[in-house]
TISE-438852 format. One record per residue: y, z, x of N, C-alpha, C, CB in turn. Coordinates in nm, 3 decimals, decimal comma, always signed. Each point is the difference from the previous one (the first is absolute). Glycine has a CB too. Layout:
<recs>
 n_north    n_up  n_east ca_north   ca_up ca_east c_north    c_up  c_east cb_north   cb_up cb_east
       Y       Z       X        Y       Z       X       Y       Z       X        Y       Z       X
...
</recs>
This chain:
<recs>
 n_north    n_up  n_east ca_north   ca_up ca_east c_north    c_up  c_east cb_north   cb_up cb_east
 +16,954  +9,168 +14,686   +0,036  +0,083  -0,115  -0,060  -0,064  -0,125   +0,215  +0,079  +0,113
  -0,286  +0,000  -0,189   -0,059  -0,052  -0,123  +0,050  +0,082  -0,117   -0,205  -0,079  +0,124
  +0,219  +0,013  -0,235   +0,046  +0,066  -0,122  -0,063  -0,071  -0,118   +0,220  +0,071  +0,108
  -0,237  +0,004  -0,214   -0,054  -0,060  -0,122  +0,109  -0,086  -0,061   -0,158  +0,195  -0,039
  +0,125  -0,320  +0,017   +0,100  -0,093  -0,055  +0,001  +0,009  -0,151   -0,030  -0,153  +0,196
  +0,148  +0,169  -0,251   +0,015  +0,007  -0,146  -0,020  -0,138  -0,060   +0,159  +0,195  +0,021
  -0,233  -0,203  -0,126   -0,017  -0,127  -0,071  +0,103  -0,008  -0,111   -0,248  -0,006  +0,054
  +0,336  -0,092  -0,041   +0,107  -0,018  -0,098  -0,053  -0,082  -0,117   +0,178  +0,013  +0,182
  -0,220  +0,055  -0,285   -0,058  -0,069  -0,116  +0,110  -0,037  -0,099   -0,216  +0,125  +0,031
  +0,201  -0,243  -0,090   +0,092  -0,044  -0,104  -0,053  +0,048  -0,134   +0,070  -0,204  +0,136
  +0,006  +0,290  -0,199   -0,041  +0,056  -0,129  +0,039  -0,090  -0,117   +0,023  +0,228  +0,098
  +0,091  -0,294  -0,084   +0,043  -0,091  -0,107  +0,090  -0,107  +0,061   -0,016  +0,184  -0,175
  +0,028  -0,294  +0,102   +0,083  -0,112  +0,047  +0,070  -0,062  -0,120   -0,156  -0,046  +0,196
  +0,288  +0,028  -0,186   +0,077  -0,062  -0,108  +0,074  -0,121  +0,054   +0,025  +0,222  -0,117
  -0,048  -0,337  +0,055   +0,067  -0,122  +0,040  +0,143  +0,000  -0,055   -0,220  -0,125  +0,005
  +0,318  +0,105  +0,084   +0,140  -0,003  -0,040  +0,053  -0,143  -0,013   +0,032  +0,221  +0,114
  -0,081  -0,309  -0,024   +0,048  -0,139  +0,001  -0,105  -0,086  +0,067   +0,242  +0,073  +0,007
  -0,261  -0,194  -0,056   -0,089  -0,096  +0,065  +0,069  -0,135  +0,009   -0,203  +0,122  -0,084
  +0,215  -0,176  +0,204   +0,057  -0,131  +0,024  -0,097  -0,087  +0,078   +0,230  +0,098  -0,004
  -0,184  -0,214  +0,047   -0,087  -0,094  +0,071  -0,035  +0,049  +0,140   +0,101  -0,184  -0,130
  -0,007  +0,254  +0,195   -0,017  +0,039  +0,139  -0,042  +0,146  +0,014   +0,170  -0,169  +0,063
  -0,120  +0,255  -0,150   -0,034  +0,142  +0,013  -0,002  +0,067  -0,136   +0,102  +0,005  +0,229
  -0,161  +0,115  -0,230   +0,006  +0,085  -0,118  +0,041  +0,139  +0,043   -0,177  -0,137  -0,119
  +0,239  +0,210  +0,027   +0,044  +0,136  +0,026  -0,083  +0,093  -0,086   +0,235  -0,076  +0,058
  -0,294  +0,177  +0,006   -0,082  +0,097  -0,072  +0,041  +0,140  +0,039   -0,190  -0,163  -0,012
  +0,163  +0,257  -0,077   +0,013  +0,142  +0,032  -0,140  +0,059  +0,001   +0,233  +0,017  -0,104
  -0,270  +0,047  +0,217   -0,131  +0,062  +0,012  +0,016  +0,152  +0,014   -0,093  -0,210  +0,108
  +0,007  +0,284  -0,178   -0,006  +0,144  +0,017  -0,110  +0,027  +0,102   +0,084  +0,048  -0,238
  -0,047  +0,012  +0,352   -0,090  +0,014  +0,115  -0,019  +0,146  +0,034   +0,074  -0,223  +0,087
  -0,199  +0,263  -0,055   -0,027  +0,138  +0,041  +0,063  +0,028  +0,136   -0,215  +0,000  -0,133
  +0,269  +0,120  +0,149   +0,067  +0,040  +0,123  -0,084  +0,103  +0,078   +0,224  -0,045  -0,109
  -0,207  +0,054  +0,242   -0,081  +0,090  +0,082  +0,009  +0,147  -0,040   +0,030  -0,161  +0,182
  +0,088  +0,206  -0,223   +0,017  +0,141  -0,034  -0,041  +0,035  -0,141   +0,183  +0,004  +0,161
  -0,240  -0,100  -0,231   -0,035  +0,021  -0,140  +0,104  -0,065  -0,090   -0,115  +0,215  +0,059
  +0,075  -0,248  -0,178   +0,091  -0,065  -0,093  +0,008  -0,150  +0,025   +0,130  +0,212  -0,014
  -0,038  -0,275  -0,056   +0,017  -0,145  +0,011  +0,148  -0,034  +0,013   -0,210  -0,038  -0,136
  +0,236  -0,086  +0,175   +0,138  -0,049  +0,008  +0,003  -0,146  -0,044   +0,055  +0,161  +0,190
  +0,055  -0,200  -0,254   +0,016  -0,139  -0,044  +0,059  -0,082  +0,114   +0,030  +0,073  -0,240
  -0,085  -0,192  +0,262   +0,048  -0,091  +0,104  +0,022  -0,138  -0,061   -0,121  +0,132  +0,179
  +0,242  -0,185  -0,164   +0,030  -0,136  -0,044  -0,035  -0,097  +0,112   +0,185  +0,083  -0,154
  -0,267  -0,184  +0,123   -0,051  -0,092  +0,100  +0,027  -0,144  -0,039   -0,175  +0,166  +0,060
  +0,199  -0,250  +0,040   +0,010  -0,144  -0,021  -0,126  -0,063  +0,058   +0,255  +0,004  +0,009
  -0,335  -0,062  -0,097   -0,121  -0,071  +0,042  +0,038  -0,146  +0,023   -0,154  +0,158  -0,129
  +0,130  -0,206  +0,251   +0,050  -0,131  +0,042  -0,115  -0,093  +0,035   +0,210  +0,107  +0,085
  -0,190  -0,238  -0,103   -0,108  -0,096  +0,028  -0,023  -0,019  +0,150   +0,055  -0,115  -0,213
  +0,041  +0,155  +0,296   -0,015  -0,016  +0,145  +0,066  -0,128  +0,048   -0,213  +0,128  -0,010
  +0,221  -0,143  +0,143   +0,069  -0,115  +0,056  -0,050  -0,027  +0,141   +0,201  +0,051  -0,140
  -0,161  -0,167  +0,190   -0,024  -0,037  +0,139  +0,132  -0,043  +0,061   -0,239  -0,070  -0,049
  +0,247  +0,080  +0,182   +0,114  -0,052  +0,075  -0,053  -0,061  +0,128   +0,159  +0,175  -0,098
  -0,080  -0,262  +0,160   -0,048  -0,075  +0,116  +0,103  -0,001  +0,111   -0,138  -0,143  -0,151
  +0,097  +0,194  +0,268   +0,079  -0,020  +0,122  -0,046  -0,133  +0,058   +0,028  +0,253  +0,045
  +0,052  -0,356  -0,062   -0,032  -0,133  +0,052  +0,064  -0,012  +0,138   -0,015  -0,103  -0,234
  -0,067  +0,094  +0,337   +0,047  -0,001  +0,139  -0,028  -0,135  +0,062   -0,038  +0,248  +0,020
  +0,143  -0,316  +0,027   -0,021  -0,133  +0,057  -0,030  +0,008  +0,150   +0,154  -0,095  -0,174
  -0,179  -0,020  +0,235   -0,039  -0,005  +0,141  +0,111  +0,045  +0,093   -0,154  -0,184  -0,056
  +0,279  +0,184  +0,007   +0,113  +0,044  +0,082  +0,027  +0,150  -0,013   +0,098  -0,228  -0,026
  -0,184  +0,298  -0,050   +0,018  +0,143  -0,018  +0,103  +0,037  -0,104   -0,066  +0,025  +0,232
  +0,097  -0,120  -0,320   +0,095  +0,027  -0,108  -0,072  +0,028  -0,130   +0,169  -0,146  +0,113
  -0,113  +0,236  -0,192   -0,055  +0,031  -0,132  +0,086  -0,068  -0,107   -0,091  +0,221  +0,083
  +0,026  -0,255  -0,193   +0,068  -0,065  -0,111  +0,042  +0,108  -0,100   -0,133  -0,216  +0,031
  +0,262  +0,232  -0,050   +0,053  +0,096  -0,096  +0,071  -0,073  -0,112   +0,024  +0,173  +0,180
  -0,024  -0,110  -0,296   +0,077  -0,053  -0,111  +0,104  +0,103  -0,042   -0,197  -0,140  -0,077
  +0,307  +0,091  +0,022   +0,103  +0,088  -0,055  +0,003  -0,030  -0,148   +0,140  +0,008  +0,216
  -0,173  +0,095  -0,296   -0,020  -0,020  -0,142  +0,074  +0,106  -0,080   -0,223  -0,105  +0,045
  +0,283  +0,064  -0,157   +0,069  +0,094  -0,088  -0,100  +0,086  -0,075   +0,192  -0,161  -0,024
  -0,167  +0,292  +0,020   -0,084  +0,095  -0,073  +0,085  +0,077  -0,098   -0,159  +0,019  +0,195
  +0,134  -0,036  -0,324   +0,082  +0,061  -0,104  +0,001  +0,153  +0,006   -0,050  -0,197  -0,141
  -0,063  +0,266  +0,168   +0,006  +0,147  +0,002  +0,100  +0,057  +0,100   -0,236  -0,002  -0,071
  +0,257  -0,066  +0,185   +0,097  +0,050  +0,098  +0,132  -0,078  -0,005   -0,190  +0,070  +0,146
  +0,193  -0,177  -0,225   +0,123  -0,075  -0,023  +0,053  -0,076  +0,120   +0,051  +0,168  -0,165
  -0,140  -0,209  +0,256   +0,044  -0,076  +0,116  -0,118  -0,075  +0,061   +0,184  +0,167  +0,043
  -0,152  -0,251  +0,055   -0,105  -0,073  +0,072  -0,059  +0,086  +0,111   +0,114  -0,218  -0,053
  -0,245  +0,211  +0,069   -0,070  +0,072  +0,105  -0,075  -0,097  +0,091   -0,021  +0,200  -0,152
  +0,008  -0,162  +0,279   -0,090  -0,072  +0,090  -0,143  +0,041  -0,035   +0,177  -0,012  +0,186
  -0,262  -0,087  -0,205   -0,138  +0,028  -0,039  -0,095  -0,096  +0,070   +0,079  +0,085  -0,223
  -0,207  -0,058  +0,208   -0,106  -0,091  +0,041  -0,036  -0,086  -0,120   -0,089  +0,163  +0,174
  +0,032  -0,283  -0,152   -0,061  -0,072  -0,111  -0,103  +0,093  -0,067   +0,036  -0,228  +0,115
  -0,032  +0,239  -0,245   -0,084  +0,099  -0,068  -0,022  -0,039  -0,145   +0,085  +0,179  +0,153
  -0,183  -0,116  -0,214   -0,025  -0,026  -0,141  -0,100  +0,099  -0,058   +0,049  -0,240  +0,038
  -0,059  +0,240  -0,169   -0,088  +0,092  -0,072  -0,145  -0,044  +0,007   +0,189  +0,055  -0,151
  -0,278  +0,043  +0,153   -0,144  -0,028  -0,011  -0,037  +0,011  -0,149   -0,049  +0,089  +0,238
  +0,104  -0,180  -0,315   -0,016  +0,006  -0,145  -0,094  -0,105  -0,057   +0,228  +0,092  -0,008
  -0,301  -0,163  +0,095   -0,103  -0,094  -0,045  -0,134  +0,070  +0,009   +0,136  -0,203  +0,075
  -0,198  +0,229  -0,188   -0,124  +0,078  -0,004  -0,108  -0,061  +0,088   +0,058  +0,071  -0,231
  -0,114  +0,012  +0,320   -0,110  -0,044  +0,084  +0,039  -0,077  +0,124   -0,129  -0,003  -0,202
  +0,259  -0,025  +0,220   +0,042  -0,079  +0,116  +0,005  +0,087  +0,125   +0,132  -0,152  -0,151
  -0,188  +0,100  +0,259   +0,003  +0,071  +0,127  +0,145  +0,011  +0,049   -0,235  -0,083  +0,057
  +0,276  +0,200  -0,005   +0,138  +0,014  +0,048  +0,039  -0,102  +0,106   -0,018  +0,241  -0,050
  -0,077  -0,284  +0,133   +0,032  -0,100  +0,102  +0,036  -0,134  -0,064   -0,154  +0,115  +0,160
  +0,090  -0,147  -0,271   +0,032  -0,123  -0,072  +0,140  +0,011  -0,061   -0,245  -0,040  -0,050
  +0,275  +0,157  -0,006   +0,134  +0,024  -0,054  +0,106  -0,015  +0,108   -0,097  +0,154  -0,172
  +0,070  -0,096  +0,289   +0,095  -0,006  +0,111  +0,024  -0,145  +0,045   -0,073  +0,229  +0,073
  -0,034  -0,305  -0,066   +0,011  -0,141  +0,040  +0,084  -0,078  -0,100   -0,223  +0,014  +0,114
  +0,202  +0,012  -0,242   +0,077  -0,068  -0,103  +0,148  +0,038  +0,006   -0,203  -0,005  -0,144
  +0,231  +0,134  +0,160   +0,139  +0,044  +0,006  +0,072  -0,056  +0,122   -0,066  +0,209  -0,120
  -0,004  -0,219  +0,231   +0,058  -0,058  +0,121  +0,042  -0,144  -0,025   -0,142  +0,150  +0,143
  +0,057  -0,224  -0,212   +0,032  -0,140  -0,033  +0,112  -0,010  -0,102   -0,237  -0,062  +0,049
  +0,232  +0,145  -0,153   +0,098  -0,010  -0,107  +0,140  +0,046  +0,042   -0,185  +0,035  -0,161
  +0,193  +0,070  +0,242   +0,131  +0,058  +0,031  +0,065  -0,058  +0,124   -0,078  +0,206  -0,107
  -0,002  -0,246  +0,207   +0,061  -0,049  +0,125  -0,061  -0,131  +0,049   +0,048  +0,236  +0,059
  -0,129  -0,303  -0,143   -0,053  -0,134  +0,030  -0,083  -0,004  +0,127   +0,197  -0,095  -0,116
  -0,280  +0,200  +0,138   -0,081  +0,007  +0,120  -0,148  +0,019  -0,031   +0,196  +0,093  +0,119
  -0,280  -0,141  -0,027   -0,143  +0,026  -0,001  -0,032  +0,084  +0,123   -0,052  -0,217  -0,125
  -0,065  +0,280  +0,125   -0,042  +0,081  +0,114  -0,142  -0,037  +0,040   +0,152  +0,189  -0,074
  -0,170  -0,215  +0,203   -0,134  -0,027  +0,051  -0,078  +0,127  +0,025   +0,086  -0,207  +0,101
  -0,013  +0,318  -0,088   -0,066  +0,129  +0,024  +0,070  +0,108  -0,079   -0,072  -0,073  +0,229
  -0,009  +0,158  -0,294   +0,053  +0,108  -0,082  -0,079  +0,127  +0,032   +0,070  -0,162  -0,184
  +0,004  +0,269  +0,214   -0,060  +0,131  +0,028  +0,073  +0,106  -0,080   -0,069  -0,073  +0,233
  +0,007  +0,190  -0,248   +0,066  +0,112  -0,067  +0,075  +0,081  +0,104   -0,178  +0,009  -0,179
  +0,306  +0,016  +0,151   +0,083  +0,083  +0,087  -0,002  +0,146  -0,043   +0,145  -0,198  +0,044
  -0,112  +0,222  -0,172   +0,017  +0,137  -0,047  -0,005  +0,003  -0,152   +0,140  +0,057  +0,204
  -0,183  +0,055  -0,258   +0,002  +0,024  -0,145  +0,102  +0,110  -0,029   -0,243  -0,071  -0,025
  +0,325  +0,050  -0,077   +0,112  +0,090  -0,027  -0,002  +0,047  -0,145   +0,137  -0,115  +0,177
  -0,149  +0,246  -0,199   +0,029  +0,057  -0,132  +0,152  +0,015  -0,005   -0,228  +0,124  -0,019
  +0,292  -0,206  -0,063   +0,146  -0,013  +0,008  +0,075  +0,129  -0,031   -0,029  -0,236  -0,064
  -0,015  +0,312  -0,034   +0,067  +0,126  -0,033  -0,097  +0,087  -0,080   +0,229  -0,112  -0,001
  -0,327  +0,174  +0,071   -0,111  +0,067  -0,070  +0,040  +0,124  -0,078   -0,144  -0,085  +0,177
  +0,270  +0,127  -0,168   +0,044  +0,111  -0,083  +0,007  -0,035  -0,147   +0,128  +0,082  +0,193
  -0,119  -0,212  -0,225   +0,006  -0,036  -0,141  -0,075  -0,128  -0,036   +0,217  +0,113  -0,005
  -0,266  -0,190  +0,104   -0,070  -0,123  -0,034  -0,123  -0,019  +0,088   +0,217  -0,101  -0,075
  -0,317  +0,033  +0,020   -0,121  -0,032  +0,077  +0,011  -0,138  +0,064   -0,135  +0,144  -0,154
  +0,253  -0,206  +0,154   +0,016  -0,132  +0,058  -0,048  -0,002  +0,145   +0,193  -0,043  -0,153
  -0,280  -0,053  +0,184   -0,049  -0,022  +0,135  +0,039  -0,141  +0,042   -0,193  +0,162  -0,034
  +0,256  -0,173  +0,152   +0,039  -0,130  +0,053  -0,080  -0,025  +0,127   +0,233  +0,017  -0,100
  -0,312  -0,123  +0,102   -0,071  -0,040  +0,121  +0,087  -0,100  +0,075   -0,228  +0,039  -0,108
  +0,257  -0,008  +0,235   +0,083  -0,086  +0,082  -0,088  -0,075  +0,100   +0,198  +0,158  -0,026
  -0,191  -0,289  +0,019   -0,079  -0,088  +0,087  +0,086  -0,051  +0,115   -0,144  -0,066  -0,195
  +0,076  +0,028  +0,301   +0,062  -0,073  +0,110  -0,050  -0,144  -0,006   +0,018  +0,209  +0,145
  +0,075  -0,303  -0,156   -0,034  -0,142  -0,005  +0,045  -0,065  +0,130   +0,020  -0,006  -0,253
  -0,112  -0,068  +0,316   +0,032  -0,073  +0,123  -0,052  -0,143  -0,012   -0,009  +0,214  +0,136
  +0,033  -0,292  -0,031   -0,036  -0,142  +0,000  +0,061  -0,067  -0,123   -0,215  +0,049  +0,125
  +0,346  -0,035  -0,137   +0,073  -0,045  -0,118  +0,014  -0,152  -0,004   +0,124  +0,216  +0,000
  -0,124  -0,270  -0,121   +0,025  -0,141  -0,024  +0,090  -0,016  -0,120   -0,222  -0,060  +0,100
  +0,273  -0,059  -0,118   +0,091  -0,028  -0,112  -0,076  -0,055  -0,119   +0,186  -0,044  +0,162
  -0,150  +0,090  -0,280   -0,052  -0,061  -0,123  +0,070  -0,134  -0,018   -0,047  +0,228  -0,107
  -0,028  -0,337  +0,085   +0,064  -0,131  -0,019  +0,105  +0,005  -0,111   -0,210  -0,112  +0,078
  +0,319  +0,040  -0,058   +0,113  +0,006  -0,093  -0,041  -0,027  -0,144   +0,146  -0,073  +0,186
  -0,237  -0,022  -0,207   -0,039  -0,036  -0,137  -0,088  +0,106  -0,066   +0,016  -0,238  +0,066
  -0,065  +0,335  +0,011   -0,088  +0,105  -0,053  +0,071  +0,135  -0,011   -0,194  -0,121  +0,098
  +0,322  +0,125  -0,070   +0,071  +0,128  +0,002  +0,026  +0,053  -0,140   +0,105  -0,067  +0,215
  -0,104  +0,197  -0,224   +0,018  +0,072  -0,126  +0,144  -0,010  -0,047   -0,184  +0,158  +0,063
  +0,202  -0,177  -0,193   +0,134  -0,003  -0,061  +0,039  +0,144  -0,033   -0,036  -0,236  -0,095
  +0,128  +0,293  +0,171   +0,034  +0,141  -0,015  +0,101  +0,021  -0,113   -0,045  +0,034  +0,246
  +0,023  +0,076  -0,323   +0,083  +0,031  -0,116  +0,057  +0,141  +0,011   -0,137  -0,155  -0,141
  +0,229  +0,188  +0,050   +0,059  +0,133  -0,011  +0,053  +0,046  +0,135   -0,156  +0,055  -0,190
  +0,127  +0,072  +0,231   +0,052  +0,050  +0,127  -0,048  -0,083  +0,118   +0,008  +0,228  -0,099
  -0,130  -0,284  +0,087   -0,055  -0,078  +0,111  +0,079  -0,129  +0,025   -0,225  +0,095  -0,054
  +0,294  -0,144  -0,047   +0,081  -0,121  +0,018  +0,117  +0,025  +0,093   -0,067  -0,077  -0,228
  +0,099  +0,204  +0,249   +0,116  +0,040  +0,081  -0,043  +0,058  +0,136   +0,126  +0,045  -0,212
  -0,252  -0,064  +0,248   -0,051  +0,056  +0,126  +0,071  -0,059  +0,121   -0,221  +0,035  -0,110
  +0,248  +0,051  +0,207   +0,041  -0,046  +0,132  -0,117  +0,024  +0,094   +0,247  +0,051  -0,044
  -0,286  -0,152  +0,120   -0,115  +0,010  +0,089  +0,048  -0,014  +0,143   -0,156  -0,094  -0,176
  +0,122  +0,191  +0,261   +0,042  -0,004  +0,140  -0,117  +0,037  +0,091   +0,238  +0,059  -0,066
  -0,229  -0,103  +0,191   -0,096  +0,043  +0,103  +0,077  +0,083  +0,103   -0,149  -0,206  -0,035
  +0,095  +0,323  +0,064   +0,064  +0,095  +0,091  -0,103  +0,049  +0,100   +0,166  +0,071  -0,178
  -0,126  -0,057  +0,303   -0,089  +0,056  +0,101  -0,054  +0,135  -0,048   +0,127  -0,120  +0,184
  -0,256  +0,144  -0,163   -0,062  +0,123  -0,050  +0,071  +0,125  +0,050   -0,217  -0,121  -0,011
  +0,253  +0,124  +0,139   +0,068  +0,118  +0,053  +0,138  +0,018  -0,062   -0,126  -0,028  +0,213
  +0,194  -0,082  -0,242   +0,130  +0,009  -0,069  -0,019  +0,055  -0,141   +0,087  -0,193  +0,136
  -0,193  +0,150  -0,203   -0,028  +0,050  -0,135  -0,030  +0,150  +0,003   -0,087  -0,226  -0,066
  +0,012  +0,270  +0,167   -0,025  +0,143  +0,014  +0,130  +0,075  +0,022   -0,227  -0,048  +0,095
  +0,317  -0,009  -0,016   +0,132  +0,059  +0,019  +0,077  +0,012  -0,130   +0,003  -0,092  +0,229
  -0,018  -0,008  -0,317   +0,065  +0,005  -0,131  -0,056  +0,112  -0,086   +0,041  -0,246  +0,013
  -0,172  +0,271  +0,000   -0,062  +0,112  -0,071  +0,062  +0,131  +0,047   -0,215  -0,129  -0,025
  +0,219  +0,148  +0,156   +0,049  +0,126  +0,056  +0,149  +0,020  -0,024   -0,178  -0,014  +0,173
  +0,251  -0,097  -0,193   +0,144  +0,009  -0,028  +0,028  +0,020  -0,148   +0,042  -0,146  +0,197
  -0,146  +0,146  -0,279   +0,019  +0,019  -0,143  +0,035  -0,126  -0,075   +0,071  +0,225  +0,052
  -0,079  -0,340  +0,013   +0,032  -0,127  -0,066  -0,116  -0,052  -0,084   +0,156  -0,052  +0,187
  -0,277  +0,093  -0,154   -0,119  -0,034  -0,078  -0,055  +0,130  -0,058   -0,052  -0,204  +0,145
  +0,046  +0,212  -0,279   -0,045  +0,124  -0,064  -0,116  -0,020  -0,096   +0,230  +0,082  +0,022
  -0,268  -0,206  -0,049   -0,115  -0,025  -0,087  -0,126  +0,058  +0,065   +0,109  -0,211  -0,091
  -0,180  +0,299  +0,020   -0,111  +0,076  +0,057  -0,108  -0,083  +0,067   +0,047  +0,163  -0,173
  -0,107  -0,258  +0,100   -0,104  -0,082  +0,065  +0,052  -0,082  +0,118   -0,114  -0,011  -0,219
  +0,241  -0,031  +0,212   +0,059  -0,074  +0,110  +0,015  +0,090  +0,123   +0,122  -0,148  -0,164
  -0,072  +0,268  +0,144   +0,012  +0,096  +0,110  -0,136  +0,025  +0,063   +0,197  +0,108  -0,113
  -0,296  -0,075  +0,030   -0,134  +0,031  +0,051  -0,062  -0,120  +0,070   -0,028  +0,166  -0,184
  +0,043  -0,284  +0,125   -0,060  -0,120  +0,056  +0,059  -0,038  +0,134   -0,044  -0,075  -0,229
  +0,177  +0,083  +0,240   +0,064  -0,036  +0,126  -0,036  +0,096  +0,112   +0,186  -0,101  -0,130
  -0,183  +0,232  +0,099   -0,035  +0,098  +0,102  -0,147  -0,012  +0,039   +0,177  +0,153  -0,088
  -0,264  -0,176  -0,009   -0,142  -0,017  +0,030  -0,025  -0,126  +0,081   -0,058  +0,123  -0,210
  +0,129  -0,230  +0,179   -0,018  -0,125  +0,074  +0,043  +0,015  +0,145   +0,037  -0,128  -0,211
  +0,075  +0,197  +0,234   +0,045  +0,021  +0,137  -0,100  +0,085  +0,077   +0,239  -0,019  -0,075
  -0,290  +0,122  +0,011   -0,100  +0,087  +0,066  -0,128  -0,078  +0,028   +0,097  +0,202  -0,115
  -0,143  -0,281  +0,017   -0,122  -0,077  +0,019  +0,016  -0,103  +0,111   -0,055  +0,033  -0,242
  +0,171  -0,097  +0,247   +0,028  -0,096  +0,108  -0,007  +0,068  +0,137   +0,145  -0,133  -0,156
  -0,082  +0,250  +0,166   +0,003  +0,071  +0,127  -0,139  +0,049  +0,042   +0,234  +0,068  -0,050
  -0,323  -0,053  -0,048   -0,138  +0,042  +0,029  -0,093  -0,120  +0,015   +0,042  +0,211  -0,127
  +0,016  -0,331  +0,134   -0,083  -0,120  +0,018  -0,080  -0,038  -0,123   -0,013  +0,058  +0,237
  +0,063  -0,019  -0,354   -0,064  -0,032  -0,129  -0,139  +0,061  -0,014   +0,129  -0,212  -0,002
  -0,158  +0,317  +0,079   -0,137  +0,053  +0,003  -0,035  +0,085  -0,121   +0,015  -0,003  +0,245
  +0,082  +0,055  -0,317   -0,030  +0,091  -0,110  +0,005  -0,062  -0,138   +0,088  +0,174  +0,141
  -0,078  -0,306  -0,150   +0,013  -0,064  -0,131  -0,130  +0,005  -0,078   +0,175  -0,150  +0,096
  -0,162  +0,160  -0,228   -0,117  -0,007  -0,088  -0,016  -0,141  -0,055   +0,029  +0,242  -0,061
  -0,152  -0,276  +0,028   -0,026  -0,131  -0,059  +0,072  -0,013  -0,133   -0,224  -0,010  +0,115
  +0,254  -0,114  -0,152   +0,074  -0,026  -0,124  -0,075  +0,049  -0,124   +0,103  -0,197  +0,110
  -0,236  +0,208  -0,100   -0,078  +0,045  -0,116  -0,038  +0,148  +0,010   -0,088  -0,232  -0,024
  +0,156  +0,308  +0,109   -0,027  +0,144  +0,011  +0,021  +0,067  -0,136   +0,070  -0,002  +0,244
  -0,156  +0,098  -0,278   +0,015  +0,066  -0,131  +0,131  +0,076  -0,010   -0,247  +0,020  -0,014
  +0,302  -0,019  -0,107   +0,123  +0,076  -0,025  -0,032  +0,150  +0,000   +0,096  -0,194  -0,136
  -0,001  +0,278  +0,176   -0,022  +0,146  -0,008  -0,009  +0,043  -0,146   +0,123  +0,036  +0,219
  -0,211  +0,057  -0,244   -0,018  +0,051  -0,136  +0,023  +0,150  -0,004   -0,164  -0,184  -0,050
</recs>
């Protein structure tokens, strides 16, 4: 089935707010039936997350307080891609060390997630980290703010998937990463992308 695809042109853009991590804009966009419509958008710097899987088949999860939902959530080690020009794999490696004191001998891409494309362009690249090692105690990151209160646990991957299906894990990149990791494992890791695979555009 083929159809002429409508080109959604931006006629105007008004900045509503600009912060360090995101900005809010209103765009007037052409619609397929004619005319235009205003759309409020959150432009985000993007992020990475890491499914760190050890030799025993356990994943490293963190429990972290999130102010927008007012409670602690189970999450993957993660961070913003807010360093200009930095490769996402480098960001992921740094976040793994800073949040859970781990290094990875092997890093692959598991999945890319548009977290909520109805209102934001945020893209989260989720990596799979294996061949894990410990960051030496004297080189460990001094965690502040919410990170100072992190709980770090290792859970069997299948148990973590069960937590997703039971509704105990609701963080989007964590859900996607855990399900993708279980599927990739069951497929013998054959579908993984290289750590430097291009981001979707």
